[in-house]
Structures are given as C-alpha cells and as structure tokens.
N, C-alpha and C positions, 0 to 999 in steps of 0.2 A: 700602241704596236711595238713595245719594247719585248724583247724575249731574250731568251737564252743564247750563248754565245755558238754562233755558226761557224768558227773559226777550226778548222782543223790542220793538220800536218803535212795532209794529203795536198795542198794549195801551194803549199813551197814547193821549190825546184828541188828534185833528186840532191839526197845528201844534202840539203840546206838546214840549217841549224835554228831553234828555235830558243832563244835567250830569256827573255822578261818580258812585261808589258807596263805598261803605266795607263792609268784612266786621265782620260783627254778630252777635249771639246775641237773639233774638226769644224774651221771653219773656211766653209765653201768657197772656193773663187769667186769673183764678182762676174767673170765672163762665163763660167757657168750657169748661171741661172739665167741667162739670157737666151738659151737653148729651151722654147716652148715646149720640146718634147722631153728633155730630160729628166731624170728621177730628182735633180736638185730642186726643179722648180715644186716637188711637195713639200720642202721644209722653207717657210716663209721667212723665218729670222735665219737662214742661210749658216746653221750650225749644227753638227750631229754630236752625240754623247756617244763615248764608247771606250775601246780600248786601242792605244798606240802599241803594237806588238816589235821588239827589235829581234831581226833574224839575224842570220851569218851573211845574206846576201839582198835582204831588203827591207824595208819597212810596210808594215801590214796596219793597214786602221781597220776595227773591226766594230761597225755602227752598232750599236743596241736596237736600232729601228731596222727592221728587216727589210723595209722598204726600199733602203739604200742598199748598196752592193757594199762588200768587202773588197776594200782597195788594195792594191800592193803597188807600192812604191819601189822598184828595183835602183839600187845604188848606183847602178853603171848609167842609170838615164840621169843621175842629178847634175843639174847645172850648177845649181849653188845649195849651201846650206849654213845656216846661221840662226844666231839669236836674234829675233825681234822685239818690237815693242806694238802693244796694241791698247787701245781705251776702250775697246769693245766689252761688255759687260753682259752678264747670263747670269742664271739662277742658279748656280754652284758658286761663281766667285763674287762676294760683295766689297772686294778692296775697291777703293777709289784710284783713281789714277792709273798711269800707266803700268801695262802686265806683259812680265817677259813670256815669248812664243819662239816656237820652233818655227821658223819660216825655209820654206822649202821651195826649190824651183827644179821641176822635172820635165824633161822630155816625153815622158811615157808612162802611164799609168795601165794597172790590169785591174779591171772591175770584173768581180765573182759575185754567184749565188745573189744576185740582184731578185729583190721580191722574194728571197726564199728558193727560187727555183734555179735547178741543178741544169745548166746549160753550157755551150761553150764559151769560154772568156770572151771579155771585151778586151780589145787593146787599143788604148786611146793616145796615138803619136801626137798629140800636141802640147805644147810648152805653155805650162801653166804654173800658178804661184800657191803653194799651199801652207796654210797655217795652222800648227798644232797648238792649244793652249791646252798644258799639264794641269790638272786639279790640285793634286795631292805634291806629287813630285817639282823638285827645283829643275828648272832648264839648264841652269850652268851644271850640276850633276848628270844630267841626262844626255844632252848633247855630245860631250867628247865621245861617249863610249859610241854613240851614230858615226860621227867626224872618223872614228877611228877606223870602223868598217867601209865607210865611205873611202877612205883612201885607199886602203886595199884593193877596191874597185877598180882602181885607176891604173892599177900595174898591170905590166905585160900578165897574161897568163901564169905563166909558171910560180912568176913571185907572188901573182894574187893567191893562188892557192896557199903556198906557205905561209904567206902573214893569216890568212883566214885560219888555218890550223893554229898556227901560233896562239891566236884569240882565245880560239875554242879551247886549245888545252890550258892557257893562262887561266881561262874563267872555272873550267872545270875541276882543274885543280884544287880550287879554295872551294869545292863544296863538300859538304860534310854531311852524313845522316843527322839529321833532326833525332836528337834523343827523346823530346815531347812527345814521337809517334810512336815510340813503343808502345805494345800492347800492356806488357807488364815491364814495371820498373825494376823488378826483380830479374830479370831474365838475363843470362850470361853470354856475353857476346862473344863468338867464334872467330866470326872473319867477316873484314869489310874491302869492298875493292869496287872500282867503277866498270859499269858495263853500258850497252845497249838494248834496250828493248824494241824488239823488231817487231812490226804488223806488217801488210804489204805494202812494199813502197815506202816504208818509213823506219825510220832507226832513230829511237830517242833516247838520248844520255839519261845516268841517272847513275846511282849510288847502290850498290844490293849490299846488305845487311845481312847475315848468318848469326843467329841466336840459338842457343840450347831447346827453345820452343817454337820459335818462328822463323820464314824466309822473308825479306822484305826487299822492295823494290821502290825506292823513292826519285820521281823523274827530277831534274834538274828545272824543271818549268812547270807550269800549270796547265800544259795540253791536254793532259790525261785525267780520264772519268774520276780518276781517285788521287789524292795529294798523296797516298802511299798504297802500295800493292802488298795486304799480308797474307803470308800464305802460312797456314798452320802445319807443324811437321808433320802430325798425324794425318792430315789432309792431302798430303802428296801421294799420289796413284802410280807415277813413275817418274825418272828422269833420266834422260836420254841426251846423249853426247850427239852434237849437231856440226855437221860441215856449214862454213860458211863464206862463199865466194871462193872457194876449193880449198879454204883453210880450216883445219880443226880447232875451231875457237867457239864455237855454239854449245849452248846447254838449254834445252826446251823442259819444262816442267810441265807433267800432266797432272791437275789435280781433282779430286773428288767433287760429288754434287754440291756439298754445303760450304764447297770454297768461295771466294768473292769472283775468281775469274776461274777459268775453265783450263787455261794453259799459259803459260808466260815462256817466250822463245827470248834468250838473253845471248848477247855476243859480246866476247871480250877481246882487248887489245893486242893479247897474249895466249897461247894455250896454255901455257903453265897456270894463269889465272883461272882457268876454265878448270883444269886439271884439281887445283886445290880445292876449288870450291865443291866440286863432285864428290872426290876423297872424304872432305870434312862432314859434308851432308850426309853423305849415306851410312856414314859410321854413327850418327846420331841415333839415340834410343829410341826417341819417338816416330822416326822413319820406320813404315812399316809399306813397302811398296807391293805392288801387282807383281806375281810371276809372270815375265813374258820373256822368258829365253827362246833365242831363236831357232833352238833344236826342237824345243816343245812345238811351238806355232807350227814349225813346218811338219811336225809328225800329225799333229792333230788336222793338219790340210789333207795331207796323204790320207790318213785315217779317216777323212769325212766328216770330224767333228766341228770343223768352220767351214763356212762359205766361202767361194771364189772370191768373192768381193772384200770379205773381212781378212781374207790371207794378202790380199792385194795392198787393202790399207796398211797394212802391218809389216810388209815388206817396204813399202814408201816408206813408213816412218823408221824403218831400222836404216834405210839408205838413204837417211837425212833429207829426206822429202816433209816440207811442211805446208799446211794450207795459211800459215803465216808467211812464208816467203815466196814470193812470185818468181822468183829467177830457179827455185828449186819445189815447185808446186806438185803433188802426187800426180803420177802418170797412172792413167791405166788402156787397156789397148782397145782398138777398135774390134769387134768379136763378130758382127754382122757385115754382108756384103751384098745384101741386098734390098735398097731401099725404094726400088719403083712396085712391087707387087702389091697386089690387094690384101693379101694375106699372108702370112707366114708358117710353114711346118717348121717347129724348131727342132725335130727329128731329122730332118731333112739337112743332110751333111753341105749340100751344095751353097746355102743361105751362108754359110759361114765363110769369112776370111781365113787365108791361111797363118797361121800362128806361127809358123817356124819360120818365117821372113819378118824383115823390120817391113815397116810401112812402106819406105822408097823401094823396096823390091819386090812388091807384088806387080807390078807392070814391067814382064819383060823388056819391052821396048825401049820405055825412059830409062830401066836401068843400063840396058847396054850403052845408050848416050852417055848415062854418067860414068860408066866407066871408062867409055872411050876418052873422056875428060879427064879422068883421075890420070891415066896414064900419062898424059901429057905433063902434068903438074909436076913442080920441083919437092921436094920435099920440104916439109912433112906434108905428104899427102892428104887428100880426104875425098869419099865419095861423095858425102851430104853437107852444102852449103848451109844448109837449113837443120836446125835442129826439130826434133820432135816435141819439145815443150820449152817454152820461152815465156817470159812475162806477157810478151804481145800476144803470143798464142792461147794463152789462159784467158786473156781478157777479150779475146777474139769471142771466147765464150761465155765469158762473165759479164759483159758489156752491159746488156740489161739488167741484172741485178744488180750491179756494183758499178753505173756510170764514171763517178768520181774517181774511180782508179785510172781510167782510161784517160778522164781528163789531164790528170796526173803525170800519167805515162808520157803523153802527146802534148804536154805542153798547152794544155787549156782547149785541147781539140777532138773530136771523134773522127774516127776515120773515114773516108771516102764513102758514103752510102753504099755503094756497088762492092766496096771490098770487104763489108761487115758479114757478120754470121748471118746470112738470111734464109737461109735454105739448108737442113741436114742431107737430102739426098745431092745437091749442088757441090756441099762440104766433102763429102765423102767421093766425089767426081773428083773433086780438085785433089785432093790427096792422092789420090791413085793415077793421076796424069800430069798434073801441072811439075815441070822440073823442078820448082824451088819449094814446094810444100810439101813437106814431110807429117804433118802435125798428127800425134795420137790423141785421145780422149781425157777426161779430167773425169774423176769421181762423180761429179752430180747428174752424168749422164746414168747411173746405175745406183743411187742412193734412193732408197725407198723412203726414208725419212726425212729426206732432205726438201727442198722447195723446187718448184718447179720454174721459177721467175726467170731464170736465165733462158727459155725458152717464149717468154710472152715480154711483153714491154707494160709490166704493169704500173710502173712508174710514170705513164705516160712522158717520156722523154721525147723531143723531136730531134731525131738523130738525121734528120735529112730527107731529100728524095732522089731514089734511083732515076737510073738513065730512061727505065721504061715508065716514070713518073707516078710508082708508085712510093707512098713513104716506107721507109724504114718500120717495120712494126713487130708483129710476132714472126717467129721462126717457122719456114714453110717445113711441115711434117710428113713425114713417108704415106704412101696411101695406107699403108698396115695401123697406123695411128689415128685415133679418133680423135685424141688430145693430147696435151703435152707431159700428162700426167701417163697416159698410157704409153707413151713412148718410153719412158724411163723404166715402167713396169715390164714391158716386154724386152728393153734391152738388158733388163738386169734378170729375167728370166735365160733369155739366151748366156749371159755371161754364165748364171749357174747350170747349163744346159750339160747332156752328157757329153757334145762331142767337146766342147771348151773345157771341161774339167779332163777330160785324156788327153789334153793337147795344151791347156795353159801352160806348163812346165817347161815348153820349149820357148816360148814368150816371155819367161822369166830368164831363161838363160840368155837371152838377147838383151835384156834391159837390167838385169840384175846379176847376173850369172857371167859364167866362163866366157860367151861369147859377147861380152860387153866391149873389149878390148884388146888391142894386142894380134895376133894371128888370127885367131881364132874369128875375132871381130872381121879381119880383112876376107877370109875364107866364106863369112856369112853376110857378106854385102852389107856390112854395120857400122861402115868408118865415118866418122864425124872429123869436124874443126879439131885440131889438137889443143883450143883452148877450153875446148869442153870436158877434157879430162883430169880429174885431181893428177896433181903432180907433173901437169905439163908445166908450170910456171909457179915457182913460192914467192907468192906477195909479201911473205914477212922478210924476203930476203933485198926487196928493191928498196935502196934507199932513195932515191929519187920520188918525191912525191908526187909530181905530175905523171911519171911512166906508171907509177903505180895507180893512180886516179884514171887513166888510160886504159891500162890492163881490167882495171876493176869495172869499167863501161863495155869493154869489149866480151868479158866473162857472162855479165848480165844480160847483153843482148844477144849472144851465141848458143846462150843454153847451157845447162851443165848435165852432163852424163851423171846417174846417182852413183852413189857409192857402191862398189864392186860387193855384192854380199858371198859369192857361192864360185869357188874356183874349180868345180867339176859340176858335170851335168846335173840338173836338180832333179831328183824323183818324180815322176810321174804319180797323179793322185790314182790310188788304189782302190777298186772297188772291194777288196777282201777285205779291205780292214770297215768297211761301211756298215756298222752291225746295227747305229741305231739314229733316230734323228733326237740331236742334244737339245733341239729346242724344249724336249721335254724333261728338263732337268732344271733342276732350281735351287739356290743353296747349299750345294756341294750332295745331295741327295736325289735320287730318284723322285720325280714329282708325283707320277703314277706308274707302278710298277708294270700293270696291264699293257698302257700304253708302250712303254719302254719294251717290253718283250715282243709286243704286235711289230713295233719298229725294227727289234733285233731280226724276228723271223725273215720281214721282208727283204732286209737289206742284204740278210744272209742266202738268200734266197740265188738273188743276183748277183755274187760273187763269180767270178770269171772261173771255169773248171769245176763249180761246185754245181750239182743239180740240189732239188730238193729233198730228194731222198736220201742224200748225205749229208745233211746238218748235223752237226753234231747235237744229239738231243737234250746233254744237259747242258751246252753253251746255248741252245736255244730255249731252256724254260729255266734258266737262273733266278729268275724271282720266286721262281714255284720251288726253289730248292731247300731240301729239309733234311735233318738228320734220321737216316733209318735204324740205325742201331749200333751199340756201343758196346763195348766190354773191358774189363780190367785183364790186360794181356798180360804184361810182364811184372818182375818184381822191382825193377830199376827203370830208369829211363828209356824209353824206346827212340831208337837212333835211325831206323828205317824201316820203309812201309814199300809194299810192291805187289801188285796184282800178277797171277797167271796168264800166260797167253788167252786164255781162251775165256777171262775175266768170270770163272766160276770160284776161283779160291785166293784170301789175301795171305801174303806172307809178310811177316815183320819179324825184325832182331832188334835187340838191345844191351845195353849195359850188364845185364844179367848173363850174357853169353849166350843167351836161347836164341833158336827160330823156332817160330811157333806160325801156324796154317789156321785159317778159318773158313769156313764156308759163306758165301755170298747167297742171299742178303740176312741171312739170319744171324751169322757172326759165330755160330757153335764152332768150338774149337776142336780140331782134326789133327795135329801133329804139336809137339814140342819134345826137341832135340835140341842137345848142349852141341856147339858147335868146337869150341875150343876153352880155354881156360881164363881168357880175357872177353871184355865187351866184343860185341859184334856191331859193326858200324854202318854196313849197308847189303843191301840183298838186290837182287834180280833174278828173273825167271828168264832163260834161253827160250824163246820160241821154237813150236814142235819137237821139244825135246823133253824128256823129264829132270831135268837139272836145275836146279838153282845156285847160283853163285855168292858167296857170301863173305866180305870184307871183315877183317878183323884188326883190331889194336894190337896184335900179336904179328904184325906185320905181313901175315899170310892172307891169300885166298884161298877158301874153301869151296868144295861142291857138296851141295845136298841133292840125294837122288830121291824123288819123291815115291818110285814104286817100292823101292825097298827101304826107305826110309836111312840110308846110310852116308855119313859126312866122311871125306875123304880131303887131304890137301891138294891142291891143284896146284899151287905158285908161292913161293917163297919170294911175297913179291917186293918187299921194299926192307929197308934197313930201320923204319919206325912205322908207327900203325897207319893203317890203311883206312884213309879218310873218306872216300867216294871211289866208283866204279860205274861204266857203262859199257854196253856191248851192242855190235852191230854190224853184221855178217861176217861172224867168226874173226872179227876184232875185236880185241878187251881192253880198256882204257881205264888204267888204275890212279889215284892220286895219294900223297902220302905226307905224313908230316915231316917224312926227312926232305921236304922240299925237292921233290921230283914228281912227274907225272911220267906212267910208262906205258907204249902202246905195244901189245902183246897181239901174236896169231896163235888163235887157239883152234884147234880142230875139234869138230862138236862128235867125229866118230861115225857118224851117218851118210850113207850112201845118198844119191840123189832122189834113187826110186822111194828110197824109205821116208826121206823128209817130205816128198813130195804125197806119198799116201797119208801120211800123219797130219799134213797142213789140215784135214777137216777137221780133226778130233783137238786139235791145238796142244797135243802133248806126242812126243818121240816113242818109240818103243823101249822095251827094256834094253835093249842092246846097244841103246847109247850112251856111250862115254865120252869124258875128255881127256886131252892131253895137250901140255905146253910145253914143257920142258923148259927151257931158257930161249924161247923163239920170240926175244925181243926185237920190236921192228925199230924202234928208237926212244929216245929217253930225252925227257925235256927238265931242264932246271928251271928253279924259281929262287925269289931271294928269301921267302916264309913260306912255310906250311900250306900246302895244296887242299883248299876247304871243299872245293866243287869242282867237276869236269861237266864236259855236255859234247858229244861227239855228235856232229853234222848229220840229218838225216841221208844224206848222200856220201856219207863217211870220209870226204875230201877234207871238212876243215875241222879242227878241234878248237874247244874253247877252256880256258883251266881259270881258275879263279884263287885266290889265295889270301892267307888272313891279313895281310896288309892293304888287301884292298884293291889289287892290281888284278885286270882283268888280261888274259895274253891269248893270242889266236894264232895258232898254227898249223900251216899245212902240212898233209897227210899224203903219202906215206914217210917222208923225207924228214918231218919233224923241225921244218924250216920256220922260224918266228916271222909272220905276218905283218901283226900289229900289237900293239901294248900300250894301254893307259889306265891312269887311275880312275877306278869305277866309285868307291866308298873309301869313307874315311877312315872305318873302325873295322874292316875285315868283310870279306864275301862270301855268303852263306851258298849261294844258288845262284847257276846259270843255265838258259833255255832256250834254245833254238824255234825261231820260227816256221811254221808249216809251209809258210807262202815265200820266203826270200830270206836271203842271207843276212838275217838280224837274231840277235841276241838279246836276250831279257836276262837282266841282273837283280838282286837283292842283296840288300847286306845289313850290315848292323847299325849303320846311321841311319837307318828307315829309308833308304831309296830305293826306288824300281828305277831302272835304267834301261835303256833300249840302246844299244850300239850297233852301228853298219859296220859289217866285219869287213868289206874291203877298203870303206876310208878309213876304218877304224878312228870314227867319231860318236859321240853322243848324240844322239838324235831325240832322245824325249826323256826328261828326268822327272820324276814327282815324288814326293815326298808322303810316306803312308804315318809318320812321328811314330813309329816303332819300328824296333829290331826286325826284320825280313827274314824270317827261316828257311821257307820253302814255297814255290810257286806252281801253278799250272796256268798255261797262257794260251790264248786263243785268238789270232785277230787285234783287237781293240781291248780285249777281255782278259783279265786276270784274277785268279783263285789267288790267294796269298795266307799262308799262315805266319802269326805274328808272337812276339813276345807275351802279350797278353793275354792268351789263349783264343782269340779271337779268330775266325774266319771270314775275311775282309774279299769283296767282289769289288772289284775295281778296273774305269774306264781308262784305259790309258791314253784316250783319244782326247777327253775332256779334262782330264785330272780330277774325276769326281769318284767319290766311294757310292757304289752302287745299292749295296747293302753289307749290312756288319752281323754277322752271326756271334753269339755269345757261346763257344763251343767246351774248352777246355778249361781247368783249374792251374794250368800252368803255362809253359811255351809251348807253341805248336813247332815239333822239331822236324817232322816230315811229311811229305804230301805226295800221292800217287793217284793219277788218273788211270781209270781203267780204259784197256785198247781200244774197246767199242764207245767209248764216251759216255757211258749211261751212268757211271760212279765215281767218286774218287773217294778216298780214304785219309785220316789223319791220323798220327800219331804224336802225342805229346811226352813232357816233363811228367805228368800227372799219372804215367803208366797205364795209359787207356788209348785204344784204337775206335775211332768214330767213321762211320760207313753214312757217305751222302749220297743223294739222287732224287730223283723225283718220282714221285709217286704216277703210275699211268692209271 
C-alpha cells in the first residue's frame, strides 16, 4: 500500500511556509487503536512509516501508506513537546536499548486525504500523545527547530507573526543555489536573487539564478515536482511583468512547448529586484521572444485577425491577470442573458447582455438601492461591496474541477451545498438580482480547447446534500444546451457573434479601460471598494508586519481591479478591416491562396458602407496578381510614378530630369520631355485637367500640359529640393529638403461647368491653366529634411515624415501641430492615409510598417518587413510594399504575415502608385524600369 507522497502545499494554511522534512516512524497513540471504526486499526503494529514535515505553523506527518491520512499537528494546539525514549523496535532501527523520540502532546489534529480520498478535513479535538522516531536524523538536532516555531505560536498574534517572519528570513538567507544543479558547468552566472514561485493559493520560496544559457528556480524545499526548474533562454516565449497584491513585484515567464514547464510566475520582495532580473534577462543574446505588442494585438483584434476570446485572454494577461494567481484570475464577461429558452438565435440581439454596463448595473431597481446606500456612506464611498472576481468566486465555478483549492481556501471545508455552483440559470439570476453578487465569468466558459469538468462532478466528490434533498452533482444547464460541451460551444459562438464583436469594446472600457476608476467609473456605475484599486495603499511602505498582513488578506478577499490598459475609449471592432480568416495562414505565409482570396472577398463584401460592386478588384484578387508589362523608362533612377485620373496613362519622372508618359496596359511610350536642369522628384495628375505637376531638385514645382506638351514653372516653392507633394481640392502640399512643408492655394483656372463637363472624360479642356503666385496658406517647420507628405482625404489633416523618422500631424488650414512621434529609427520614406478612418500608415528605412491613430498620436500596429520600405499602397488590413531588395510584398497588417512576395526589380523599388480605379499599380526602381501590375480578367 506504499505510494508516492500525497503532500501538497495546499494542505497548509494560507501563507504557511514548508521548510524541510525527515524520514520518521509515527508510533500511533495507544488509545487510538481502541476505536473499532478508526483507520488506526488497519495497522496491527501501531506504527506508520513516512515523512515528518516541519512547517512554519504546523508539523505534518505524511504516511507512505495511503490508507492512513496525512495528519497535521498545529503548533498552537501543542500542550507539550519534548525528547522522549522508547524501547520499541522496528524493521528500520535495529539498535538495542532505548531510542530517542519526539514526544508530542496536542489537543487537536487535522486528518486529510484518508485512503487517498479528497474530502473535507477531519478535525480531531481530543488530547493525545504522539511519538515520532526519526530514522536518519538526530532528535537533538531537529527538536530545537520545532520548539522555536512552537514558541512563536504561543505569543500574541502580532509578536507571533513577527517571530515567524524572522525565522523564515533567517532560514532563507542561508539558502544558496546548488551549483551542482547547473545544466552546464561552463555557464556564466549573471544574477542570483530570492523569489517566490506562485501557483493558485500557494507561494513557495526559492532561489532564482540567471546565467547566459538558463533561467533557474530552485525551491527551498522538496515540495515541487522538480528539484530545480530549468528554462533555456531560447525556450522563453514571453516575459511579462506582473502585479501581485497591488504591488509591481511579479514576473511571469511563458515557455515554448519543449520546455519542462509551460510558465513560471515569480514574485520578489522589492520591485527593484524584479526590474533588474527583467532587464538582464531580455538583454541576453539567446532570448528570442514573440512579438506581443499591445498596439499590434489591439489592431489585430480591430482588424478581425484574432478572435474576441484570444483578445480578452491577451488583455487579461497584460492587466496582470494570471491563472496562477486566484486573486487576479482572468475575467470574462457574461454575454448571454437568456438561460431559459429551448433554443437560441445568436442573430437576435435580445438574447445578449448589455455590455456597456457593469454586471451590477444591469438591474435598474437593484442599482437604485445601491446608489441610495452609496450616498449615505463616508469617504471613500463605493457602489459595490463585492467585486466581480475574487478567489472565492473563481473557485465557486471551479470547485468540481479543483476541489483541493476550495478546501485550502475554506480551511478544509466545502461551501454549504445550497451556496455552490449548482445551476447556470440560477447563477445568472443571482448576479442580476442579488444585492451582493456581481461576479463575472472566467475563461473556462468559452475555452473550446479546455475541459468541461468544471460543469461535471467527474471526480465523484461528496459535496453534500441540498435542502431539496438532492446531492450536489453536475451543474444544471440551460434548456438550449444538451451537455456541458455544448454549453461551452454555444457560449463561445455567442462571444464571437456580430453583436458582441460590435459592443465588446464597451465592456473593455469598464474592466481594462478609462471607465475602470475615477470620475468615469462613478459616472458608469462602476465603483468598487477602494482596496480593489492599485495605488490605494502602498504595502511596501507599511512597516508594521501585522498591519501589512491584515491588508494583504483584505486585498485578497475583496478582489483586485485589473491594471488599467487604456486611458481613452477603446476602438470598436471594425468589419472594414475583416478581410479574411487568419485560420488559413501558417508559418508566416498564406497556406492556400485560393482559400485566402475566398475569405477576402466574403469579408470585404460585408464591410459597412461597401457593396460588392465597389469591392476594389485589385485588392479582391491579390493572389492572382501578376506583372502585366515592363519597360526601360529612364536613363537614371526613377523617383516618381503616377496614373492619370482616367487610369489610361502612366507618368514617371526621374533623376534624368525627364517626364515620360506610357499607355496602359501596353506601356508604349507616348511622351518624353525634359522638365528642368535637375532631377524631377515627384509627379501627380490633377483630376479633370490636362495638367501634371512635377516637383524638382531645383526647388521648384512645374506644370506639364498634356494637350500641348508644354512645361511651365508654377512655383518657386522652397530653398532646397522639392522631395514630395500632394494635391486635394485646389490645395497643394509640398515638402522639401529645406526642412519645411508648405501648403498652397492653387487655382486650376476652370469654371464649375467646365470641370463638371470634363469629369466624364477624366481630362480638362485646353483652356485649363494654373496659377499660384505666393498663395501660401501655411508653412510648417521640421528638424530635418521632409521626405513624404500625406493629405487626408477630407483635406483637414496633414501628415509629414522626415529623414530623422519623425511623423508630424498638422491641422489645416491653420498648420497647427496636433501630434508628433518618432515612428522610425533611420528615416521615414512614405505615409498613406486610411480610406476608412483617421489612421495613417508609414514605412521607413528601419523596415517597419507602422499604423498611427491621428487623434491619439499613438502607434496602434507595428510590423517589421526586415528590409527598407520605400513605398506602399494600403487598403484595410492589406499593404503592397516596395522594398530595397527589389521585391513587391503583399502584407497583412492584421496577422503580421506576408501573403505573397514577388521578385520584381533588380534594384530598390523607389516609388509605387495605385490606379484611381484600383485595377492596376505601377512600380519604379533604381534599375530605371517601370512595371505594371494587375489581374488578367
């Protein structure tokens, strides 16, 4: 009947430390064998072999025979403890004569896991004498350690905690990492410190060692599965700083599949130790973590590249919620409000909960009573006396799957049978009507890859009998669910539904965002007890140990509001970005181009404000994209390309000072005219006119008349080369190497009648002309040469990029600076506005593609193409980019994956233009060639 150790740190009191254990024989009390029904009668010799474990608040005897329980002897119940003698012999000790033993008299013992059965603990409140014979250790060495801990238990509570902590610190200070446990003795040690390993309801102290190859955690006892946890630096997937008990002292390491552990949550005494380990770890050469930028993930969710479930998991992680910490367990919303119907129609908005309100505000009558109570409170006031996530609430849902956690949390007892999670419909009713129940859900209700054991009593635990005479068994399900797995499936489908996708950002505002605390929380009826919020109390500044421990208990019991992630309203999910299903992608490339495009078309057709007849044909069939033609265009580098407004001709300019025109699609050359004595840098055709504007390195802007093939100077624009320009509604924007951007009012000389009559032809009349004079609307200064400008489609915003990588956002017509941020490390080459919202895409010499929210002035998505980006076209999630390698790259900003890479030019792609009807695009290169791209019909 011998078996492996059943001992677990969960069997100890909260916060209790397990130090060490000794092989021992437990000599059963004589009076215990007189009980005919007791487990003691199963052992005729009256002795048990096992391990005597010394802990900070108790002795624990773990018998090797599972028929016997694990027995805990709390120090506070000791009546006497001393060294005794015995002449009894056993098979392990052959010495003749008297043997030293530990003789213990106590008034209470706690029996656990008798027969290996998980059940409520048995508290035996009778005084008995207990004898322990140590097999290898000397009683004279062990007994003083136990007596010291026993003395601490006899002190008043304040002094008791102080003495126990002093003993703990003294023991732990002597612990050093065992160098024999190193994976390679040639490793170079980087940093060593003390930390606690955190698992649900348990913190276990140990030593952390960082080397140039490994991260180690060696526990200070033998309670762990492994004597040392070894994590190869190359196996580290993510390292996230965590909050623990409202202090920034945690660090969680997530590992790749081949590692011995999936994750490791550590807490440190001071935040400085955490910061030092983090900084040293991420700088080591072998660490190669996944890109999990918050801005990227938020954009990917908005773009439809990741599910609502995955995004909520990510937000919980970023907000310091971890499944290893029940005080900060991931929180998920109730999304369904119908648990009584036989069937559900997930397209019916009436079955969903209002995600704009916290769970406590869903019932107006209850909310009114809570507000009335709140008004009469002294400061700090709160609306809800109970949180939406606490250890007790988490285990309310998980008790069937993890009953040992509930026994630990509730001192060896399960909750009253009628207060347990007996029914999903009843629970929903309770959280919407009960004046003290406001709990949300946990990820398990939506995890298709998880277990449904939390809804069933698969462990066959005896949880007791309810008042209706029924034993606590499986959770009662809604009528629309046929079994536990179908509950999870339907609730997940509801979570991913169109209604929830369109409203989930409102719930994110409440839990992780700007409505989480302060004035906005009060306005949103989202105010909790003050100890739920980070910053409400500084535990590190509290010197009185007992005050600190009391606050820690309160923080644990009241629940903790997640770390605030967003200070402004969270953007809603936009179907205009949902171009395809990312499940069809693998290993960084599209798995099946045909499947990809089918999903692209389907999603694009559902975009709001866009009918199937207006789906851009080029974007619709990107995987069918091909080179339709090419030609040697210039004698030197091509610097700019553009289409005419009717998409029938292509215009190009280059360092050879020439402007050229080609027919589409044959690329037959139609014109070749010298513009000036210096390089022509950029060009554009003015819609509804015969005029082409050309910027030059001679500081000027020229007009080229398509009808007469004449070149005229329009503007003496700058004091250095004109590098870029854009036109919109008689507004011309020019950027220059002189570090300025200028906005001009330019009259195209056409009457409204002439312009309207010529729109059908896409050209203006021969009478069209341009004039500008010195009509400068505004001028903006920069700290380095301007490399790109982008005028908002509505003309109210202007983006400029410079050679030092700075993106500036200006309000027009005044030219006031709205936002400015460093987007690129080695220069910015291109900026393009979104066609659906006020976001801008930039590309630079550092290889980054960056999406910026114009109003917030923040990056919301960053991806690295790993080559210089010179030019781009952008639609929704999809980007066509020209790089320094000469390749044309089709990239998905939502997933961060390359969809297709075309080998194009023999030199860097310098410029790219999309036709007005989205049917073609053209690229120019340092190889002096232009290429026309499109899809054959």
